[in-house]
MARBA-3410 file (N, C-alpha, C, O; in Angstrom, 1 decimal):
226
71.3,104.3,91.0,71.9,103.5,91.3,72.2,102.1,91.7,71.8,101.8,92.9 ~ 72.9,101.2,90.9,72.7,99.7,91.4,73.2,99.5,92.9,74.0,100.3,93.4 ~ 72.7,98.4,93.6,73.2,98.0,94.4,74.8,97.1,94.3,74.4,95.9,94.1 ~ 75.9,97.1,94.3,76.9,95.9,93.6,77.6,95.7,94.4,78.7,95.3,93.9 ~ 77.7,95.6,96.1,78.3,95.1,97.0,77.8,95.1,98.3,77.7,96.1,98.9
77.3,93.9,99.0,77.0,94.1,100.8,78.5,93.4,101.3,79.2,92.5,100.8 ~ 78.7,94.4,102.4,80.7,94.1,103.0,80.3,94.1,104.4,80.1,95.2,105.0 ~ 80.3,92.8,105.3,80.1,92.2,106.4,80.8,92.7,107.7,81.7,93.5,107.4 ~ 80.7,92.6,108.6,82.0,92.6,109.4,81.6,90.9,110.0,80.9,90.2,109.3 ~ 82.1,90.5,111.1,82.3,89.2,110.8,81.7,88.9,112.4,80.5,88.6,112.4
82.4,89.1,113.7,81.8,89.0,115.0,80.7,89.7,115.2,80.9,91.0,115.4 ~ 79.5,89.2,115.3,78.2,89.7,115.8,77.2,89.9,114.6,76.0,90.1,114.7 ~ 78.0,89.6,113.2,77.0,89.6,112.2,76.9,88.4,111.4,75.9,88.1,110.9 ~ 77.9,87.7,111.4,78.3,86.5,110.8,77.7,85.2,111.5,76.9,84.4,111.2 ~ 78.6,85.5,112.7,78.7,84.6,114.3,79.0,85.4,115.2,79.3,86.6,115.0
79.1,84.7,116.4,79.2,85.7,117.5,80.4,84.8,118.4,80.1,83.7,118.8 ~ 81.4,85.3,118.5,82.5,84.8,119.4,83.0,85.5,120.1,84.1,85.3,120.6 ~ 82.1,86.8,120.6,82.3,88.0,121.7,82.6,87.3,123.0,83.4,87.9,123.8 ~ 82.0,86.0,123.2,82.3,85.4,124.2,83.6,84.8,124.4,84.3,85.0,125.5 ~ 84.0,84.0,123.4,85.1,83.7,123.5,86.5,84.6,123.1,87.6,84.2,123.4
86.3,85.5,122.6,87.3,86.8,123.0,87.4,87.3,124.5,88.5,87.5,125.1 ~ 86.2,87.5,124.9,86.1,87.7,126.6,86.9,86.8,127.2,88.0,87.1,127.7 ~ 86.4,85.5,127.0,87.4,84.3,127.8,88.9,84.8,127.8,89.4,85.5,128.7 ~ 89.5,84.5,126.7,90.8,84.5,126.5,91.2,85.9,126.9,92.4,85.9,127.2 ~ 90.6,86.9,127.0,91.4,88.6,127.5,91.3,88.1,128.9,92.3,88.1,129.6
90.4,87.7,129.2,89.7,87.9,130.8,91.0,86.9,131.5,91.6,87.4,132.4 ~ 91.3,85.7,131.1,92.6,84.8,131.3,93.8,86.0,131.8,94.4,86.2,132.9 ~ 93.9,86.3,130.6,95.3,87.2,130.6,95.7,88.3,131.2,96.8,88.6,131.6 ~ 94.4,89.1,131.1,94.2,90.3,132.3,94.2,89.5,133.4,94.8,90.2,134.2 ~ 93.9,88.4,134.0,93.8,87.9,135.3,95.3,87.6,135.7,95.6,87.7,136.9
95.8,87.4,135.1,97.4,86.8,135.1,97.9,88.3,135.1,99.0,88.3,135.6 ~ 97.7,89.4,134.9,98.6,90.6,135.4,97.8,91.4,136.4,97.9,92.6,136.5 ~ 97.0,90.7,137.0,96.4,91.9,138.0,95.2,92.4,137.5,94.8,93.2,138.4 ~ 94.6,92.4,136.7,93.6,93.5,136.2,92.4,92.2,136.2,92.5,90.9,136.3 ~ 91.2,93.1,136.1,89.9,92.1,136.1,88.6,92.7,135.3,87.9,93.5,135.8
88.4,92.3,134.2,87.7,93.1,133.1,86.3,91.8,133.6,86.3,90.7,134.1 ~ 85.1,92.6,133.1,84.0,91.8,132.6,83.2,92.0,131.8,83.7,92.7,131.0 ~ 82.0,91.6,131.5,81.7,91.3,129.6,81.1,92.5,129.5,80.6,92.7,128.4 ~ 80.9,93.6,130.5,80.3,95.0,130.3,81.4,95.8,129.7,81.2,96.9,129.1 ~ 82.4,95.4,129.9,84.2,96.2,129.5,84.3,95.6,128.0,84.5,96.3,127.0
84.1,94.1,128.0,84.6,93.5,126.7,83.2,94.3,125.7,83.5,94.8,124.7 ~ 82.1,94.4,126.1,81.8,94.5,125.1,82.2,96.4,124.2,82.1,96.7,123.0 ~ 82.6,97.0,125.0,83.5,98.4,124.6,84.9,97.7,123.8,85.7,98.6,123.5 ~ 85.5,96.5,123.5,86.2,96.2,122.5,85.6,95.7,121.4,86.5,95.0,120.8 ~ 84.4,95.6,120.8,84.1,95.3,120.2,84.6,96.2,118.5,84.4,97.3,118.1
85.2,95.4,117.8,85.2,95.9,116.5,86.9,96.4,116.4,87.6,96.8,115.4 ~ 87.3,96.3,117.9,88.6,97.1,118.1,89.7,96.0,117.6,89.4,94.9,117.2 ~ 90.8,96.3,117.5,92.0,95.7,117.0,92.7,95.2,118.1,93.0,95.8,119.1 ~ 93.2,93.6,117.8,94.1,93.1,119.3,94.7,94.1,120.0,94.2,94.5,121.1 ~ 95.6,94.6,119.5,96.7,95.8,120.1,96.0,96.6,120.7,96.1,96.5,121.9
95.1,97.5,120.2,94.2,98.6,120.6,93.4,97.9,121.9,93.4,98.5,123.0 ~ 92.9,96.6,121.8,92.1,96.3,122.9,93.2,95.9,124.0,92.6,96.1,125.1 ~ 94.1,95.7,124.1,95.1,95.3,124.9,95.4,96.5,125.8,95.6,96.5,127.1 ~ 95.5,97.7,124.8,96.1,98.9,125.3,94.5,99.4,126.5,94.5,99.6,127.7 ~ 93.5,99.3,125.6,92.2,99.6,126.7,92.4,98.9,128.3,92.2,99.4,129.4
92.7,97.7,127.9,92.7,96.6,129.1,93.7,97.2,130.0,93.5,97.4,131.1 ~ 94.9,97.4,129.3,95.7,98.1,130.3,95.6,99.2,131.0,96.0,99.4,132.1 ~ 94.9,100.0,130.2,94.7,101.2,130.9,93.5,101.1,131.8,93.4,101.8,132.8 ~ 92.4,100.1,131.6,91.3,100.1,132.4,91.7,99.6,133.8,91.1,99.6,134.8 ~ 93.2,99.1,133.6,93.7,98.5,135.3,94.9,99.2,135.3,96.0,98.7,135.7
94.8,100.1,134.8,96.1,101.5,135.5,97.6,100.6,135.3,98.5,100.3,136.1 ~ 97.5,100.5,133.9,99.1,99.8,134.1,99.3,99.9,132.3,99.9,99.0,131.6 ~ 98.9,100.9,132.0,99.1,101.5,130.9,100.5,101.5,130.2,100.7,101.5,129.0 ~ 101.7,101.6,131.3,102.9,102.1,130.9,104.0,100.7,131.7,105.2,100.6,131.9 ~ 102.9,100.0,132.0,103.8,99.0,132.7,104.4,98.0,132.0,105.1,97.2,132.7
104.3,97.8,130.6,104.7,96.5,129.7,105.4,97.4,128.7,105.0,98.5,128.4 ~ 106.6,96.7,128.3,107.4,96.8,127.3,106.5,96.9,125.7,105.3,96.7,125.9 ~ 106.9,97.2,124.5,106.5,96.8,123.3,106.7,95.3,123.1,105.7,94.7,122.7 ~ 107.6,94.7,123.4,107.8,93.4,123.2,106.9,92.8,124.2,106.4,91.7,123.8 ~ 106.4,93.2,125.5,105.9,92.5,126.3,104.2,92.4,126.1,103.6,91.5,126.5
103.8,93.3,125.6,102.3,94.0,124.9,102.5,92.6,123.8,102.0,91.5,123.8 ~ 103.1,93.1,123.0,102.8,91.9,122.0,103.0,90.1,122.1,102.8,89.1,121.3 ~ 103.6,90.2,123.4,103.6,88.8,124.3,102.3,88.5,124.7,101.7,87.5,124.4 ~ 101.8,89.4,125.6,100.5,89.3,126.0,99.0,89.0,124.9,98.0,88.3,124.9 ~ 99.6,89.8,123.9,98.3,89.9,122.7,98.3,88.3,122.4,97.4,87.5,122.4
99.7,88.1,122.2,99.8,86.6,121.5,99.4,85.4,122.3,98.9,84.3,121.9 ~ 99.6,85.6,123.2,99.3,84.8,124.6,97.4,84.8,124.1,96.6,83.9,123.7 ~ 97.2,86.0,124.2,95.6,86.0,124.2,94.8,85.6,122.8,93.6,85.2,122.8 ~ 95.7,85.7,121.6,95.3,85.1,120.4,95.6,83.4,120.4,94.9,82.6,119.8 ~ 96.6,82.9,121.0,96.7,81.3,121.2,95.6,81.0,121.5,94.9,80.4,120.7
94.9,81.3,123.0,93.7,81.1,123.4,92.5,81.1,122.8,91.7,80.2,122.7 ~ 92.4,82.1,122.4,90.9,82.3,121.4,91.0,81.5,120.2,89.9,81.0,119.8 ~ 92.3,81.2,119.5,92.2,80.2,118.5,91.8,79.1,118.8,90.9,78.4,118.3 ~ 92.6,78.6,120.0,92.1,77.5,120.6,90.7,77.2,121.1,90.4,76.0,121.4 ~ 90.1,78.0,121.0,88.4,77.9,121.5,87.6,78.2,120.2,86.3,78.0,120.2
88.3,78.5,119.3,87.4,78.4,117.6,87.6,76.8,117.4,87.7,76.9,116.2 ~ 87.7,75.9,117.6,87.7,74.7,117.6,86.3,74.2,117.5,85.9,73.5,116.6 ~ 85.2,74.8,118.6,84.3,74.6,119.1,83.1,75.3,117.5,81.9,75.1,117.3 ~ 83.9,76.0,116.8,83.1,76.3,116.1,82.3,75.5,114.6,83.0,75.3,113.6 ~ 81.3,75.3,114.6,80.7,74.6,113.2,79.9,75.6,112.6,79.6,76.8,112.8
79.6,74.6,111.7,78.6,75.7,110.5,77.0,76.1,111.1,76.3,77.0,110.6 ~ 76.6,75.2,112.3,75.8,75.7,113.4,75.9,76.8,113.9,74.9,77.3,114.3 ~ 77.1,77.5,114.0,77.1,78.4,114.7,77.2,79.9,114.1,77.6,81.0,114.6 ~ 76.8,79.7,113.1,76.3,81.1,112.1,75.0,81.6,113.1,74.3,81.0,113.9 ~ 74.9,83.0,112.6,73.8,83.6,113.3,72.7,83.3,112.7,72.9,82.8,111.6
71.4,83.4,113.1,70.4,83.4,112.4,69.9,84.3,111.1,70.0,85.5,111.3 ~ 69.5,83.8,109.6,69.5,84.0,108.8,70.7,84.4,107.8,70.5,84.6,106.6 ~ 72.0,84.4,108.3,73.0,84.7,107.6,73.0,83.8,106.2,72.9,84.3,105.1 ~ 73.0,82.3,106.7,73.3,81.3,105.3,72.3,81.8,104.0,72.6,81.8,102.8 ~ 71.1,82.1,104.6,70.2,82.3,103.5,70.8,83.4,102.8,71.3,83.3,101.7
70.8,84.8,103.6,71.0,86.1,103.2,72.1,86.2,102.1,72.1,87.1,101.2 ~ 73.2,85.1,102.2,74.5,85.1,101.7,74.1,84.3,100.5,74.6,84.7,99.5 ~ 73.1,83.3,100.5,72.8,82.7,98.9,71.7,83.5,97.9,71.4,83.5,96.7 ~ 71.1,84.3,99.0,70.2,85.2,98.0,71.4,86.7,97.2,71.2,87.3,96.1 ~ 72.1,86.9,97.9,73.0,87.7,97.7,74.1,87.3,96.1,74.4,88.0,95.2
74.2,86.0,96.6,75.1,85.6,95.5,73.7,85.1,94.2,74.0,85.1,93.0 ~ 72.8,84.7,94.6,71.4,84.6,93.5,71.6,85.6,92.7,71.9,85.5,91.5 ~ 71.4,87.0,93.4,71.2,88.4,92.9,72.6,88.7,92.0,72.6,89.5,91.0 ~ 73.8,88.0,92.3,74.9,88.1,91.3,75.4,89.9,91.7,75.7,90.9,91.1 ~ 75.3,89.5,93.2,75.9,91.3,94.1,77.2,90.5,94.7,77.1,89.4,95.0
78.2,91.1,94.8,78.9,90.9,95.2,79.3,91.2,96.9,79.1,92.2,97.6 ~ 79.9,90.1,97.3,80.2,90.2,99.2,81.3,90.3,99.4,82.1,89.8,98.7 ~ 81.8,91.1,100.7,83.2,91.0,101.0,83.1,90.8,102.5,82.0,90.5,102.9 ~ 84.1,90.9,103.6,84.4,90.6,104.5,85.0,92.2,105.0,85.6,92.7,104.0 ~ 85.1,93.1,106.1,85.7,93.6,106.9,86.2,93.6,107.8,86.7,94.7,108.2
86.5,92.5,108.6,86.7,92.2,110.0,88.6,92.6,110.0,89.5,92.4,109.2 ~ 88.5,93.4,111.5,89.7,93.4,111.9,90.5,92.3,112.7,91.5,92.5,113.4 ~ 89.8,91.1,112.5,90.0,89.8,113.2,91.5,89.4,112.2,91.6,89.8,111.0 ~ 92.2,89.0,112.6,93.4,88.0,111.7,93.4,86.9,112.0,94.5,86.2,111.9 ~ 91.8,86.2,112.5,91.5,84.5,112.4,90.3,84.8,111.2,89.4,83.9,111.2
90.1,85.7,110.6,88.7,85.9,109.9,88.5,84.6,109.0,87.5,84.0,109.0 ~ 89.8,84.3,108.1,90.1,83.6,107.1,89.8,82.1,107.6,89.3,81.3,106.8 ~ 90.1,81.7,109.2,90.0,80.7,109.6,88.6,80.3,110.0,88.1,79.2,109.6 ~ 87.8,81.4,110.8,86.5,81.5,111.2,85.5,81.2,110.0,84.4,80.6,110.2 ~ 86.1,81.5,109.0,84.9,81.8,107.5,85.0,79.9,107.2,84.0,79.2,107.0
86.4,79.5,107.3,86.3,78.2,107.0,85.7,77.4,108.2,85.0,76.4,107.9 ~ 85.9,77.8,109.2,85.3,76.6,110.0,83.5,77.0,110.0,82.7,76.3,110.6 ~ 83.2,77.9,109.3,81.4,77.9,109.1,81.2,77.1,107.9,80.1,76.8,107.6 ~ 82.1,76.8,107.2,81.8,76.2,106.0,81.7,77.5,104.5,81.4,77.2,103.3 ~ 82.0,79.0,105.0,81.4,79.7,104.1,82.2,80.7,103.3,81.9,81.9,102.9
83.4,80.0,103.2,84.3,80.6,103.0,84.6,81.0,101.6,85.4,81.9,101.3 ~ 83.7,80.1,100.4,83.7,80.1,98.9,82.3,81.2,98.9,81.8,81.5,97.8 ~ 81.8,81.8,100.1,80.6,83.0,99.9,81.2,84.2,99.8,80.3,85.0,99.5 ~ 82.2,84.6,99.8,82.8,85.8,99.9,84.0,85.9,98.6,84.9,85.1,98.3 ~ 83.5,87.1,98.2,84.2,87.3,96.4,85.6,87.9,97.3,86.7,87.3,97.0
85.8,88.8,98.1,87.0,89.3,99.0,86.9,89.8,100.6,86.2,90.4,101.4 ~ 87.6,89.3,100.5,87.9,89.4,102.6,89.1,90.5,102.6,90.2,90.2,102.1 ~ 88.8,91.6,103.1,90.2,92.4,103.5,91.1,92.0,104.2,90.9,91.2,105.1 ~ 92.2,92.4,103.9,93.3,91.6,105.0,94.0,92.4,106.5,95.0,93.1,106.4 ~ 93.4,92.1,107.6,93.8,93.1,108.7,94.7,93.0,109.1,94.9,93.7,110.1
95.8,92.3,108.6,96.8,92.3,108.6,98.0,94.0,108.1,99.1,94.6,108.4 ~ 97.0,94.0,107.3,97.8,95.4,106.3,97.0,96.6,106.6,97.2,97.7,105.9 ~ 95.6,96.4,108.1,95.3,97.4,108.0,96.2,98.4,109.1,97.0,98.0,109.9 ~ 95.9,99.9,108.9,96.9,100.6,109.9,95.8,101.7,110.6,96.2,102.3,111.5 ~ 95.0,101.8,110.3,94.0,102.2,111.5,92.8,101.2,111.7,92.3,100.6,110.8
92.5,101.3,113.1,91.1,100.3,113.9,89.9,101.6,113.0,90.0,102.7,112.5 ~ 89.1,100.6,113.1,87.5,101.2,113.1,87.6,102.2,114.5,88.1,101.8,115.6 ~ 87.2,103.2,114.2,85.9,103.8,113.5,86.9,104.8,112.1,86.6,105.8,111.6 ~ 87.9,104.2,111.9,88.6,104.6,110.8,87.7,103.9,109.6,87.1,102.9,109.8 ~ 87.8,104.5,108.5,87.3,103.5,107.4,87.7,102.7,106.5,87.0,101.9,105.8
89.4,103.0,106.8,90.0,102.3,106.3,89.6,100.7,105.6,89.6,100.4,104.4 ~ 89.1,99.6,106.7,89.1,98.6,106.2,87.9,98.2,105.3,87.8,97.2,104.5 ~ 87.0,99.2,105.6,85.8,99.1,104.8,86.4,99.4,103.1,86.4,98.7,102.2 ~ 87.0,100.9,103.2,87.7,101.0,102.1,88.5,100.2,101.1,88.4,100.4,99.9 ~ 89.3,99.1,101.8,90.1,98.2,101.4,89.1,97.0,100.9,89.6,96.3,100.0
87.8,96.8,101.2,87.0,95.8,101.0,86.5,96.6,99.7,87.0,96.0,98.7 ~ 86.0,97.3,99.4,85.6,98.3,98.3,86.5,98.0,97.2,86.1,97.6,96.1 ~ 87.8,98.3,97.7,88.9,98.3,96.6,89.1,96.7,95.9,89.4,96.4,94.7 ~ 88.9,96.1,96.4,89.1,94.4,96.5,87.9,94.1,95.8,87.9,93.2,95.0 ~ 87.2,94.7,96.0,85.5,94.0,95.3,85.5,94.9,93.7,84.9,94.6,92.7
86.3,96.2,93.9,86.2,96.7,92.8,85.0,97.7,92.7,84.7,98.0,91.5 ~ 84.7,98.0,93.4,83.1,98.9,93.6,83.5,100.2,94.4,84.3,100.1,95.4 ~ 82.9,101.4,94.1,82.9,102.3,94.6,81.9,102.1,95.9,80.9,101.5,95.9 ~ 82.6,103.1,97.1,81.9,103.2,98.8,80.4,103.4,98.6,79.6,102.8,99.4 ~ 79.8,104.2,97.6,78.3,105.1,97.5,77.8,103.4,96.4,76.6,103.3,96.2
78.5,102.5,95.9,77.7,101.6,95.5,77.7,100.4,96.3,77.7,99.3,95.8 ~ 77.8,100.4,97.7,77.9,98.9,99.0,77.3,99.6,99.9,77.5,100.8,100.1 ~ 76.3,98.6,100.7,76.0,98.5,102.1,76.9,97.8,102.8,77.5,96.8,102.4 ~ 77.1,98.6,104.3,77.8,97.8,105.2,77.0,97.2,106.2,75.9,97.7,106.4 ~ 77.6,96.2,106.8,76.4,95.7,108.1,77.5,95.7,109.1,78.7,95.5,108.8
77.2,95.8,110.3,77.9,96.1,111.2,77.2,95.9,112.6,76.0,96.3,112.7 ~ 77.8,95.5,113.6,77.1,95.7,115.0,77.7,95.6,116.1,77.5,94.8,117.0 ~ 79.0,97.1,116.0,79.0,97.7,116.7,79.2,99.2,116.3,79.2,99.4,115.1 ~ 79.5,100.3,117.1,79.3,101.5,117.3,80.3,101.7,116.0,79.9,101.9,114.9 ~ 81.8,101.6,116.5,83.0,102.0,116.0,82.9,101.3,114.2,83.3,102.1,113.4
82.5,100.3,113.9,82.1,99.7,112.9,81.3,100.2,111.9,81.5,100.1,110.7 ~ 79.9,101.1,112.3,79.2,101.8,112.0,79.6,103.1,111.6,79.1,103.6,110.6 ~ 80.5,103.5,112.3,81.2,105.2,112.2,82.1,104.8,110.9,82.2,105.8,110.1 ~ 82.9,103.7,110.5,83.7,103.7,109.6,83.2,103.2,108.2,83.7,103.5,107.2 ~ 81.7,102.3,108.3,81.2,102.2,107.3,80.4,103.8,106.7,80.7,104.2,105.6
79.9,104.4,107.3,79.5,106.2,107.7,80.5,106.9,106.8,80.1,107.4,105.7 ~ 81.9,106.8,107.3,83.0,107.8,107.0,83.6,107.2,105.6,84.5,107.7,104.9 ~ 83.0,106.1,105.4,83.9,105.3,103.9,82.9,105.7,103.0,83.1,105.4,101.9 ~ 81.5,106.4,103.3,80.6,106.9,102.1,79.6,105.9,101.4,78.9,106.0,100.4 ~ 79.6,104.8,102.6,78.9,103.5,102.5,77.4,104.0,102.9,77.2,105.1,103.4
76.5,103.1,102.7,75.0,102.8,103.5,75.4,102.1,104.5,76.2,101.2,104.3 ~ 75.0,102.3,105.6,75.3,101.7,106.9,74.2,100.8,107.3,73.1,101.2,107.0 ~ 74.3,99.7,107.9,73.0,98.9,108.7,73.9,98.4,109.9,75.1,98.1,109.7 ~ 73.5,98.5,110.8,73.8,98.1,112.2,72.7,97.0,113.0,71.5,97.1,113.0 ~ 73.5,96.2,113.5,72.6,95.0,114.0,72.5,95.2,115.9,73.5,95.0,116.6
71.4,95.5,116.4,71.4,95.6,117.6,71.2,96.5,118.4,70.5,97.2,117.7 ~ 71.3,97.1,119.6,71.0,98.0,119.9,72.1,99.2,120.3,73.2,98.8,120.8 ~ 71.9,100.6,120.2,72.8,101.6,120.4,73.3,101.5,119.4,74.3,100.9,119.7 ~ 73.4,101.8,118.1,73.5,102.0,117.0,72.6,103.0,116.0,72.2,102.9,114.9 ~ 72.4,104.1,117.2,71.2,105.1,116.1,71.9,105.5,114.8,71.3,105.7,113.8
73.4,105.6,115.0,73.8,106.2,113.4,74.1,105.6,112.2,74.8,106.0,111.4 ~ 73.3,104.4,112.3,73.4,103.2,111.4,71.8,104.2,110.7,70.8,104.7,111.2 ~ 72.4,104.1,108.8,71.3,104.5,108.0,69.8,103.5,108.3,68.7,104.0,108.5 ~ 70.1,102.2,108.4,69.0,101.3,109.2,69.6,100.2,110.2,70.6,99.5,110.2 ~ 68.5,100.5,111.2,69.2,99.6,112.5,68.2,98.3,112.4,67.1,98.3,111.8
68.7,97.5,113.0,67.7,95.8,113.1,68.1,95.5,114.4,69.2,95.5,115.0 ~ 66.7,95.1,114.9,67.3,94.0,116.6,68.1,92.8,116.5,68.9,92.4,117.4 ~ 68.0,92.3,115.1,69.0,91.2,115.0,69.1,90.4,113.7,68.5,90.8,112.7 ~ 70.0,89.4,113.7,70.2,89.1,112.3,69.1,88.3,111.3,69.2,87.9,110.1 ~ 68.2,88.2,112.0,66.9,87.3,112.0,66.1,88.1,110.9,65.4,87.7,109.9
66.3,89.6,111.5,65.6,90.7,110.3,66.3,91.1,109.1,65.7,91.7,108.3 ~ 67.3,90.9,109.0,68.8,91.0,107.9,68.2,89.9,106.7,68.6,88.7,106.5 ~ 67.3,90.4,106.1,67.0,89.5,104.8,67.4,90.0,103.2,67.4,91.2,103.2 ~ 67.7,89.5,102.2,67.9,90.2,100.7,66.8,91.2,100.8,67.1,92.4,100.9 ~ 65.3,90.9,100.8,64.4,92.1,100.5,64.4,93.1,101.3,64.1,94.2,100.9
64.7,92.7,102.9,65.0,93.8,103.5,66.0,95.1,102.9,65.8,96.3,102.8 ~ 66.9,94.6,102.6,68.4,95.2,102.4,68.2,95.7,100.7,69.1,96.4,100.3 ~ 67.3,95.5,99.8,66.9,95.7,98.4,65.9,97.0,98.8,66.0,98.1,98.3 ~ 65.0,96.7,99.8,63.8,97.7,99.7,64.4,99.1,100.4,63.9,100.2,100.2 ~ 65.8,98.9,101.4,66.3,99.9,101.9,67.4,100.6,101.1,67.8,101.7,101.4
67.8,99.9,100.1,68.4,100.5,99.3,67.9,101.7,98.3,68.3,102.8,98.3 ~ 66.8,101.0,97.4,66.0,101.5,96.6,65.6,102.6,97.5,66.1,103.6,97.0 ~ 65.0,102.9,98.6,64.1,103.8,99.2,65.1,104.9,99.4,64.8,106.1,99.2 ~ 66.3,104.6,100.0,67.5,105.7,100.0,67.8,106.2,99.0,67.9,107.4,99.0 ~ 68.1,105.3,97.6,68.8,105.7,96.4,67.4,106.9,96.2,67.8,108.1,96.3
66.2,106.8,95.9,65.2,107.6,95.6,65.2,109.0,96.5,65.4,110.1,96.0 ~ 65.1,108.8,97.3,65.2,109.7,98.6,66.0,110.8,98.0,65.6,111.9,97.6 ~ 67.5,110.2,98.1,68.8,110.9,97.3,68.3,111.6,96.2,68.3,112.8,96.3 ~ 67.9,111.1,95.3,67.7,111.1,94.0,66.7,112.7,94.1,67.0,113.8,93.5 ~ 65.7,112.5,94.8,64.8,113.9,94.9,64.7,114.7,95.7,63.7,115.3,95.8
66.1,114.8,96.5,66.8,115.8,97.2,66.9,116.8,96.5,67.5,117.8,96.9
END
């Protein structure tokens, strides 16, 4: 079976805006009397904005303290602060090796997709100067179920017109790896604690086109011989 698509998460795979998310959430949380740290923020990786807010409120014992309208306002305030901070992103903000990998994938005539729950993903890709490197970006605003549900990866496959079993998904969060696996794709995890990924790498420096194709070939041969 040929590899037809590589589908990326955004934060922690293409660029790292986790700290910008943390600063925005921390400032909003402080205003409502909740303290969060970066360890807690790590639990929000790959989670939608509203789900992140729910977890923060639960963490602070205020899960039922705000109406739906107030929660939307809090989430909107966080996003406004986060979007403002994105002005600091440049083409140099991409993680090591990603620009080269995208170029190699394009040269191999394999499709590229984005499966990020960030509503700001299109703007981030433009800030990084790589919007044209992606054939399809799943629309996070149309996704009902957050990762680990596979919905966004399945949407990316559909948008690229490939079957999930013809694609590799790349993630840096456990929820994202679970989503890739549940979609029926081959999963690559970037960073520690992602043992459920079919291939786990320490950083994007190890994420090369040769490594991905060797991995794909070895897995498909293994499946064929099993």
